[in-house]
MIRO-318670 format. One record per atom (N, C-alpha, C): atom name; residue in three letters; chain; residue number from 1; y negated, z negated, x negated. Coordinates in Angstrom, 1 decimal. Layout:
<atoms>
+------+------+------+-----+--------+--------+--------+
! site ! code ! unit ! pos !     yy !     zz !     xx !
+------+------+------+-----+--------+--------+--------+
!   CA !  ALA !    A ! NUM !      Y !      Z !      X !
...
+------+------+------+-----+--------+--------+--------+
</atoms>
This chain:
<atoms>
+------+------+------+-----+--------+--------+--------+
! site ! code ! unit ! pos !     yy !     zz !     xx !
+------+------+------+-----+--------+--------+--------+
!    N !  UNK !    A !   1 !  -28.2 !   -5.5 !   -6.6 !
!   CA !  UNK !    A !   1 !  -27.1 !   -5.8 !   -7.5 !
!    C !  UNK !    A !   1 !  -26.3 !   -7.0 !   -7.1 !
!    N !  UNK !    A !   2 !  -27.1 !   -8.1 !   -6.8 !
!   CA !  UNK !    A !   2 !  -26.4 !   -9.3 !   -6.4 !
!    C !  UNK !    A !   2 !  -25.6 !   -9.1 !   -5.1 !
!    N !  UNK !    A !   3 !  -26.1 !   -8.3 !   -4.2 !
!   CA !  UNK !    A !   3 !  -25.4 !   -8.0 !   -2.9 !
!    C !  UNK !    A !   3 !  -24.1 !   -7.4 !   -3.2 !
!    N !  UNK !    A !   4 !  -24.0 !   -6.5 !   -4.1 !
!   CA !  UNK !    A !   4 !  -22.8 !   -5.8 !   -4.5 !
!    C !  UNK !    A !   4 !  -21.7 !   -6.8 !   -5.0 !
!    N !  UNK !    A !   5 !  -22.2 !   -7.7 !   -5.9 !
!   CA !  UNK !    A !   5 !  -21.3 !   -8.7 !   -6.5 !
!    C !  UNK !    A !   5 !  -20.7 !   -9.6 !   -5.4 !
!    N !  UNK !    A !   6 !  -21.6 !   -9.9 !   -4.4 !
!   CA !  UNK !    A !   6 !  -21.2 !  -10.8 !   -3.3 !
!    C !  UNK !    A !   6 !  -20.1 !  -10.1 !   -2.5 !
!    N !  UNK !    A !   7 !  -20.3 !   -8.9 !   -2.2 !
!   CA !  UNK !    A !   7 !  -19.3 !   -8.1 !   -1.4 !
!    C !  UNK !    A !   7 !  -17.9 !   -8.1 !   -2.2 !
!    N !  UNK !    A !   8 !  -18.0 !   -7.8 !   -3.5 !
!   CA !  UNK !    A !   8 !  -16.8 !   -7.8 !   -4.3 !
!    C !  UNK !    A !   8 !  -16.1 !   -9.1 !   -4.3 !
!    N !  UNK !    A !   9 !  -16.8 !  -10.2 !   -4.4 !
!   CA !  UNK !    A !   9 !  -16.2 !  -11.5 !   -4.4 !
!    C !  UNK !    A !   9 !  -15.6 !  -11.8 !   -3.0 !
!    N !  UNK !    A !  10 !  -16.2 !  -11.4 !   -1.9 !
!   CA !  UNK !    A !  10 !  -15.6 !  -11.6 !   -0.6 !
!    C !  UNK !    A !  10 !  -14.3 !  -10.9 !   -0.5 !
!    N !  UNK !    A !  11 !  -14.2 !   -9.7 !   -1.0 !
!   CA !  UNK !    A !  11 !  -13.0 !   -8.9 !   -0.9 !
!    C !  UNK !    A !  11 !  -11.8 !   -9.6 !   -1.7 !
!    N !  UNK !    A !  12 !  -12.2 !  -10.1 !   -2.8 !
!   CA !  UNK !    A !  12 !  -11.2 !  -10.8 !   -3.7 !
!    C !  UNK !    A !  12 !  -10.7 !  -12.1 !   -3.0 !
!    N !  UNK !    A !  13 !  -11.6 !  -12.8 !   -2.4 !
!   CA !  UNK !    A !  13 !  -11.3 !  -14.2 !   -1.9 !
!    C !  UNK !    A !  13 !  -10.7 !  -14.1 !   -0.5 !
!    N !  UNK !    A !  14 !  -10.5 !  -13.0 !    0.1 !
!   CA !  UNK !    A !  14 !   -9.9 !  -13.0 !    1.4 !
!    C !  UNK !    A !  14 !  -10.8 !  -12.9 !    2.5 !
!    N !  UNK !    A !  15 !  -12.0 !  -12.4 !    2.3 !
!   CA !  UNK !    A !  15 !  -12.9 !  -12.2 !    3.4 !
!    C !  UNK !    A !  15 !  -14.1 !  -13.2 !    3.5 !
!    N !  UNK !    A !  16 !  -14.7 !  -13.3 !    4.7 !
!   CA !  UNK !    A !  16 !  -15.8 !  -14.2 !    4.9 !
!    C !  UNK !    A !  16 !  -15.5 !  -15.7 !    4.9 !
!    N !  UNK !    A !  17 !  -14.3 !  -16.0 !    5.2 !
!   CA !  UNK !    A !  17 !  -13.9 !  -17.4 !    5.2 !
!    C !  UNK !    A !  17 !  -13.8 !  -18.1 !    3.9 !
!    N !  UNK !    A !  18 !  -13.6 !  -17.3 !    2.8 !
!   CA !  UNK !    A !  18 !  -13.6 !  -17.8 !    1.5 !
!    C !  UNK !    A !  18 !  -12.3 !  -18.4 !    1.0 !
!    N !  UNK !    A !  19 !  -11.2 !  -18.3 !    1.8 !
!   CA !  UNK !    A !  19 !   -9.9 !  -18.9 !    1.4 !
!    C !  UNK !    A !  19 !   -9.2 !  -17.9 !    0.5 !
!    N !  UNK !    A !  20 !   -8.0 !  -18.4 !    0.0 !
!   CA !  UNK !    A !  20 !   -7.2 !  -17.5 !   -0.8 !
!    C !  UNK !    A !  20 !   -6.6 !  -16.4 !    0.0 !
!    N !  UNK !    A !  21 !   -6.4 !  -15.2 !   -0.6 !
!   CA !  UNK !    A !  21 !   -5.9 !  -14.1 !    0.1 !
!    C !  UNK !    A !  21 !   -4.5 !  -14.2 !    0.5 !
!    N !  UNK !    A !  22 !   -3.8 !  -15.2 !    0.0 !
!   CA !  UNK !    A !  22 !   -2.3 !  -15.4 !    0.3 !
!    C !  UNK !    A !  22 !   -2.1 !  -15.9 !    1.7 !
!    N !  UNK !    A !  23 !   -3.0 !  -16.6 !    2.3 !
!   CA !  UNK !    A !  23 !   -2.9 !  -17.1 !    3.7 !
!    C !  UNK !    A !  23 !   -2.4 !  -18.5 !    3.9 !
!    N !  UNK !    A !  24 !   -2.2 !  -19.2 !    2.8 !
!   CA !  UNK !    A !  24 !   -1.9 !  -20.6 !    3.0 !
!    C !  UNK !    A !  24 !   -0.4 !  -20.9 !    2.6 !
!    N !  UNK !    A !  25 !    0.1 !  -22.0 !    3.2 !
!   CA !  UNK !    A !  25 !    1.4 !  -22.4 !    2.9 !
!    C !  UNK !    A !  25 !    2.5 !  -21.5 !    3.5 !
!    N !  UNK !    A !  26 !    3.5 !  -21.2 !    2.8 !
!   CA !  UNK !    A !  26 !    4.6 !  -20.3 !    3.3 !
!    C !  UNK !    A !  26 !    5.6 !  -21.1 !    4.0 !
!    N !  UNK !    A !  27 !    6.1 !  -20.5 !    5.1 !
!   CA !  UNK !    A !  27 !    7.2 !  -21.2 !    5.8 !
!    C !  UNK !    A !  27 !    8.5 !  -21.1 !    5.1 !
!    N !  UNK !    A !  28 !    9.3 !  -22.1 !    5.1 !
!   CA !  UNK !    A !  28 !   10.6 !  -22.1 !    4.4 !
!    C !  UNK !    A !  28 !   11.6 !  -21.6 !    5.4 !
!    N !  UNK !    A !  29 !   12.7 !  -21.0 !    4.9 !
!   CA !  UNK !    A !  29 !   13.7 !  -20.5 !    5.8 !
!    C !  UNK !    A !  29 !   14.6 !  -21.6 !    6.3 !
!    N !  UNK !    A !  30 !   14.7 !  -21.6 !    7.7 !
!   CA !  UNK !    A !  30 !   15.5 !  -22.6 !    8.4 !
!    C !  UNK !    A !  30 !   16.9 !  -22.6 !    7.9 !
!    N !  UNK !    A !  31 !   17.5 !  -21.4 !    7.8 !
!   CA !  UNK !    A !  31 !   18.9 !  -21.2 !    7.4 !
!    C !  UNK !    A !  31 !   19.2 !  -21.6 !    6.0 !
!    N !  UNK !    A !  32 !   18.3 !  -21.4 !    5.1 !
!   CA !  UNK !    A !  32 !   18.5 !  -21.8 !    3.7 !
!    C !  UNK !    A !  32 !   18.4 !  -23.3 !    3.6 !
!    N !  UNK !    A !  33 !   17.6 !  -24.0 !    4.4 !
!   CA !  UNK !    A !  33 !   17.5 !  -25.4 !    4.4 !
!    C !  UNK !    A !  33 !   18.9 !  -26.0 !    4.8 !
!    N !  UNK !    A !  34 !   19.5 !  -25.5 !    5.9 !
!   CA !  UNK !    A !  34 !   20.7 !  -26.0 !    6.4 !
!    C !  UNK !    A !  34 !   21.9 !  -25.4 !    5.7 !
!    N !  UNK !    A !  35 !   21.7 !  -24.5 !    4.7 !
!   CA !  UNK !    A !  35 !   22.8 !  -23.9 !    3.9 !
!    C !  UNK !    A !  35 !   23.8 !  -23.1 !    4.8 !
!    N !  UNK !    A !  36 !   23.2 !  -22.3 !    5.7 !
!   CA !  UNK !    A !  36 !   24.0 !  -21.4 !    6.6 !
!    C !  UNK !    A !  36 !   24.3 !  -20.1 !    5.9 !
!    N !  UNK !    A !  37 !   25.6 !  -19.8 !    5.8 !
!   CA !  UNK !    A !  37 !   26.0 !  -18.6 !    5.2 !
!    C !  UNK !    A !  37 !   25.9 !  -17.4 !    6.1 !
!    N !  UNK !    A !  38 !   26.5 !  -17.5 !    7.3 !
!   CA !  UNK !    A !  38 !   26.5 !  -16.4 !    8.3 !
!    C !  UNK !    A !  38 !   25.9 !  -16.9 !    9.6 !
!    N !  UNK !    A !  39 !   25.1 !  -16.0 !   10.2 !
!   CA !  UNK !    A !  39 !   24.5 !  -16.3 !   11.5 !
!    C !  UNK !    A !  39 !   25.4 !  -15.8 !   12.6 !
!    N !  UNK !    A !  40 !   25.8 !  -16.6 !   13.5 !
!   CA !  UNK !    A !  40 !   26.7 !  -16.2 !   14.6 !
!    C !  UNK !    A !  40 !   25.9 !  -15.7 !   15.8 !
!    N !  UNK !    A !  41 !   26.4 !  -14.5 !   16.3 !
!   CA !  UNK !    A !  41 !   25.7 !  -13.9 !   17.4 !
!    C !  UNK !    A !  41 !   26.0 !  -14.6 !   18.7 !
!    N !  UNK !    A !  42 !   27.0 !  -15.5 !   18.7 !
!   CA !  UNK !    A !  42 !   27.3 !  -16.3 !   20.0 !
!    C !  UNK !    A !  42 !   26.4 !  -17.5 !   20.1 !
!    N !  UNK !    A !  43 !   25.7 !  -17.9 !   19.1 !
!   CA !  UNK !    A !  43 !   24.8 !  -19.0 !   19.2 !
!    C !  UNK !    A !  43 !   23.4 !  -18.5 !   19.7 !
!    N !  UNK !    A !  44 !   23.4 !  -18.4 !   21.0 !
!   CA !  UNK !    A !  44 !   22.2 !  -17.8 !   21.7 !
!    C !  UNK !    A !  44 !   21.0 !  -18.7 !   21.6 !
!    N !  UNK !    A !  45 !   21.1 !  -20.0 !   21.7 !
!   CA !  UNK !    A !  45 !   20.0 !  -20.9 !   21.7 !
!    C !  UNK !    A !  45 !   19.2 !  -20.8 !   20.4 !
!    N !  UNK !    A !  46 !   20.0 !  -20.6 !   19.3 !
!   CA !  UNK !    A !  46 !   19.4 !  -20.5 !   18.0 !
!    C !  UNK !    A !  46 !   18.7 !  -19.1 !   17.8 !
!    N !  UNK !    A !  47 !   19.3 !  -18.1 !   18.4 !
!   CA !  UNK !    A !  47 !   18.7 !  -16.7 !   18.3 !
!    C !  UNK !    A !  47 !   17.4 !  -16.6 !   19.1 !
!    N !  UNK !    A !  48 !   17.3 !  -17.3 !   20.2 !
!   CA !  UNK !    A !  48 !   16.1 !  -17.2 !   21.1 !
!    C !  UNK !    A !  48 !   14.8 !  -17.6 !   20.3 !
!    N !  UNK !    A !  49 !   14.9 !  -18.4 !   19.3 !
!   CA !  UNK !    A !  49 !   13.8 !  -18.8 !   18.5 !
!    C !  UNK !    A !  49 !   13.2 !  -17.6 !   17.8 !
!    N !  UNK !    A !  50 !   14.0 !  -16.5 !   17.5 !
!   CA !  UNK !    A !  50 !   13.6 !  -15.4 !   16.8 !
!    C !  UNK !    A !  50 !   13.2 !  -14.2 !   17.7 !
!    N !  UNK !    A !  51 !   13.1 !  -14.4 !   19.0 !
!   CA !  UNK !    A !  51 !   12.7 !  -13.3 !   19.9 !
!    C !  UNK !    A !  51 !   11.4 !  -13.7 !   20.6 !
!    N !  UNK !    A !  52 !   10.5 !  -12.7 !   20.7 !
!   CA !  UNK !    A !  52 !    9.2 !  -13.0 !   21.4 !
!    C !  UNK !    A !  52 !    9.4 !  -13.1 !   22.9 !
!    N !  UNK !    A !  53 !    8.3 !  -13.3 !   23.6 !
!   CA !  UNK !    A !  53 !    8.3 !  -13.4 !   25.0 !
!    C !  UNK !    A !  53 !    8.6 !  -12.1 !   25.6 !
!    N !  UNK !    A !  54 !    8.3 !  -11.0 !   25.0 !
!   CA !  UNK !    A !  54 !    8.5 !   -9.7 !   25.5 !
!    C !  UNK !    A !  54 !    9.9 !   -9.2 !   25.1 !
!    N !  UNK !    A !  55 !   10.6 !   -9.9 !   24.3 !
!   CA !  UNK !    A !  55 !   12.0 !   -9.5 !   23.9 !
!    C !  UNK !    A !  55 !   12.1 !   -8.9 !   22.6 !
!    N !  UNK !    A !  56 !   11.0 !   -8.8 !   21.8 !
!   CA !  UNK !    A !  56 !   11.0 !   -8.2 !   20.5 !
!    C !  UNK !    A !  56 !   11.5 !   -9.2 !   19.5 !
!    N !  UNK !    A !  57 !   12.2 !   -8.7 !   18.4 !
!   CA !  UNK !    A !  57 !   12.6 !   -9.5 !   17.3 !
!    C !  UNK !    A !  57 !   11.4 !   -9.8 !   16.5 !
!    N !  UNK !    A !  58 !   11.2 !  -11.1 !   16.2 !
!   CA !  UNK !    A !  58 !   10.0 !  -11.5 !   15.4 !
!    C !  UNK !    A !  58 !   10.3 !  -11.1 !   13.9 !
!    N !  UNK !    A !  59 !    9.2 !  -10.8 !   13.3 !
!   CA !  UNK !    A !  59 !    9.2 !  -10.4 !   11.9 !
!    C !  UNK !    A !  59 !    9.4 !  -11.6 !   11.0 !
!    N !  UNK !    A !  60 !    9.7 !  -11.3 !    9.7 !
!   CA !  UNK !    A !  60 !    9.9 !  -12.4 !    8.7 !
!    C !  UNK !    A !  60 !    8.6 !  -13.2 !    8.5 !
!    N !  UNK !    A !  61 !    7.5 !  -12.5 !    8.6 !
!   CA !  UNK !    A !  61 !    6.2 !  -13.2 !    8.4 !
!    C !  UNK !    A !  61 !    5.9 !  -14.2 !    9.4 !
!    N !  UNK !    A !  62 !    6.4 !  -14.0 !   10.7 !
!   CA !  UNK !    A !  62 !    6.2 !  -14.9 !   11.8 !
!    C !  UNK !    A !  62 !    7.3 !  -15.9 !   11.8 !
!    N !  UNK !    A !  63 !    8.5 !  -15.5 !   11.7 !
!   CA !  UNK !    A !  63 !    9.7 !  -16.4 !   11.9 !
!    C !  UNK !    A !  63 !    9.9 !  -17.3 !   10.7 !
!    N !  UNK !    A !  64 !    9.5 !  -16.9 !    9.5 !
!   CA !  UNK !    A !  64 !    9.6 !  -17.7 !    8.3 !
!    C !  UNK !    A !  64 !   11.0 !  -17.6 !    7.6 !
!    N !  UNK !    A !  65 !   11.8 !  -16.7 !    8.1 !
!   CA !  UNK !    A !  65 !   13.2 !  -16.6 !    7.5 !
!    C !  UNK !    A !  65 !   13.1 !  -15.7 !    6.2 !
!    N !  UNK !    A !  66 !   14.0 !  -16.0 !    5.3 !
!   CA !  UNK !    A !  66 !   14.1 !  -15.2 !    4.1 !
!    C !  UNK !    A !  66 !   14.6 !  -13.8 !    4.5 !
!    N !  UNK !    A !  67 !   14.6 !  -12.9 !    3.5 !
!   CA !  UNK !    A !  67 !   15.0 !  -11.5 !    3.8 !
!    C !  UNK !    A !  67 !   16.5 !  -11.4 !    4.2 !
!    N !  UNK !    A !  68 !   17.3 !  -12.1 !    3.5 !
!   CA !  UNK !    A !  68 !   18.8 !  -12.1 !    3.8 !
!    C !  UNK !    A !  68 !   19.1 !  -12.6 !    5.2 !
!    N !  UNK !    A !  69 !   18.5 !  -13.7 !    5.5 !
!   CA !  UNK !    A !  69 !   18.8 !  -14.3 !    6.8 !
!    C !  UNK !    A !  69 !   18.1 !  -13.5 !    8.0 !
!    N !  UNK !    A !  70 !   16.9 !  -12.9 !    7.7 !
!   CA !  UNK !    A !  70 !   16.2 !  -12.1 !    8.7 !
!    C !  UNK !    A !  70 !   17.1 !  -10.9 !    9.0 !
!    N !  UNK !    A !  71 !   17.7 !  -10.3 !    8.1 !
!   CA !  UNK !    A !  71 !   18.6 !   -9.2 !    8.3 !
!    C !  UNK !    A !  71 !   19.8 !   -9.6 !    9.2 !
!    N !  UNK !    A !  72 !   20.3 !  -10.8 !    8.9 !
!   CA !  UNK !    A !  72 !   21.4 !  -11.3 !    9.7 !
!    C !  UNK !    A !  72 !   21.0 !  -11.7 !   11.1 !
!    N !  UNK !    A !  73 !   19.8 !  -12.2 !   11.2 !
!   CA !  UNK !    A !  73 !   19.2 !  -12.5 !   12.6 !
!    C !  UNK !    A !  73 !   19.1 !  -11.3 !   13.4 !
!    N !  UNK !    A !  74 !   18.5 !  -10.2 !   12.8 !
!   CA !  UNK !    A !  74 !   18.3 !   -9.0 !   13.6 !
!    C !  UNK !    A !  74 !   19.7 !   -8.4 !   14.0 !
!    N !  UNK !    A !  75 !   20.7 !   -8.4 !   13.1 !
!   CA !  UNK !    A !  75 !   22.0 !   -7.9 !   13.5 !
!    C !  UNK !    A !  75 !   22.6 !   -8.7 !   14.6 !
!    N !  UNK !    A !  76 !   22.5 !  -10.0 !   14.5 !
!   CA !  UNK !    A !  76 !   23.1 !  -10.9 !   15.4 !
!    C !  UNK !    A !  76 !   22.4 !  -10.8 !   16.8 !
!    N !  UNK !    A !  77 !   21.1 !  -10.6 !   16.8 !
!   CA !  UNK !    A !  77 !   20.4 !  -10.4 !   18.1 !
!    C !  UNK !    A !  77 !   20.9 !   -9.1 !   18.7 !
!    N !  UNK !    A !  78 !   21.0 !   -8.0 !   17.9 !
!   CA !  UNK !    A !  78 !   21.4 !   -6.7 !   18.4 !
!    C !  UNK !    A !  78 !   22.9 !   -6.8 !   19.0 !
!    N !  UNK !    A !  79 !   23.7 !   -7.6 !   18.3 !
!   CA !  UNK !    A !  79 !   25.1 !   -7.8 !   18.8 !
!    C !  UNK !    A !  79 !   25.1 !   -8.6 !   20.1 !
!    N !  UNK !    A !  80 !   24.3 !   -9.6 !   20.1 !
!   CA !  UNK !    A !  80 !   24.2 !  -10.5 !   21.3 !
!    C !  UNK !    A !  80 !   23.7 !   -9.7 !   22.5 !
!    N !  UNK !    A !  81 !   22.8 !   -8.8 !   22.3 !
!   CA !  UNK !    A !  81 !   22.3 !   -7.9 !   23.4 !
!    C !  UNK !    A !  81 !   23.3 !   -7.0 !   23.9 !
!    N !  UNK !    A !  82 !   24.1 !   -6.4 !   22.9 !
!   CA !  UNK !    A !  82 !   25.2 !   -5.5 !   23.3 !
!    C !  UNK !    A !  82 !   26.3 !   -6.2 !   24.1 !
!    N !  UNK !    A !  83 !   26.5 !   -7.5 !   23.8 !
!   CA !  UNK !    A !  83 !   27.5 !   -8.2 !   24.5 !
!    C !  UNK !    A !  83 !   26.9 !   -8.9 !   25.8 !
!    N !  UNK !    A !  84 !   25.7 !   -8.6 !   26.1 !
!   CA !  UNK !    A !  84 !   25.0 !   -9.1 !   27.3 !
!    C !  UNK !    A !  84 !   24.8 !  -10.7 !   27.2 !
!    N !  UNK !    A !  85 !   24.7 !  -11.2 !   26.0 !
!   CA !  UNK !    A !  85 !   24.4 !  -12.6 !   25.9 !
!    C !  UNK !    A !  85 !   22.8 !  -12.8 !   25.8 !
!    N !  UNK !    A !  86 !   22.1 !  -11.8 !   25.4 !
!   CA !  UNK !    A !  86 !   20.7 !  -11.8 !   25.4 !
!    C !  UNK !    A !  86 !   20.1 !  -10.6 !   26.1 !
!    N !  UNK !    A !  87 !   19.0 !  -10.7 !   26.8 !
!   CA !  UNK !    A !  87 !   18.4 !   -9.5 !   27.4 !
!    C !  UNK !    A !  87 !   17.7 !   -8.6 !   26.4 !
!    N !  UNK !    A !  88 !   17.7 !   -7.4 !   26.8 !
!   CA !  UNK !    A !  88 !   16.9 !   -6.4 !   25.9 !
!    C !  UNK !    A !  88 !   15.4 !   -6.6 !   26.2 !
!    N !  UNK !    A !  89 !   15.0 !   -6.9 !   27.4 !
!   CA !  UNK !    A !  89 !   13.6 !   -7.1 !   27.8 !
!    C !  UNK !    A !  89 !   13.5 !   -8.4 !   28.6 !
!    N !  UNK !    A !  90 !   12.5 !   -9.2 !   28.3 !
!   CA !  UNK !    A !  90 !   12.2 !  -10.4 !   29.0 !
!    C !  UNK !    A !  90 !   11.3 !  -10.1 !   30.2 !
!    N !  UNK !    A !  91 !   11.4 !  -10.8 !   31.3 !
!   CA !  UNK !    A !  91 !   10.4 !  -10.6 !   32.3 !
!    C !  UNK !    A !  91 !   11.1 !  -10.4 !   33.6 !
+------+------+------+-----+--------+--------+--------+
</atoms>
């Protein structure tokens, strides 16, 4: 009986580590901090932060951008790739 309660408590608390299931401190959106309205596809240096080593667009969970700005980032990266400012594949 006690074993079953222990397993249930581990599932609620986020596993064996015992931390909260949320995963810790959330990253704040870089663009919201700087009050950026539109993300420009020509600003390649800024967009490279949101692309992985393999050339994939990083997710919101990893990049820390809010939903609105993440959508703008993905559109800007796609436009920059189409204009040959960014590569489709790294390597």
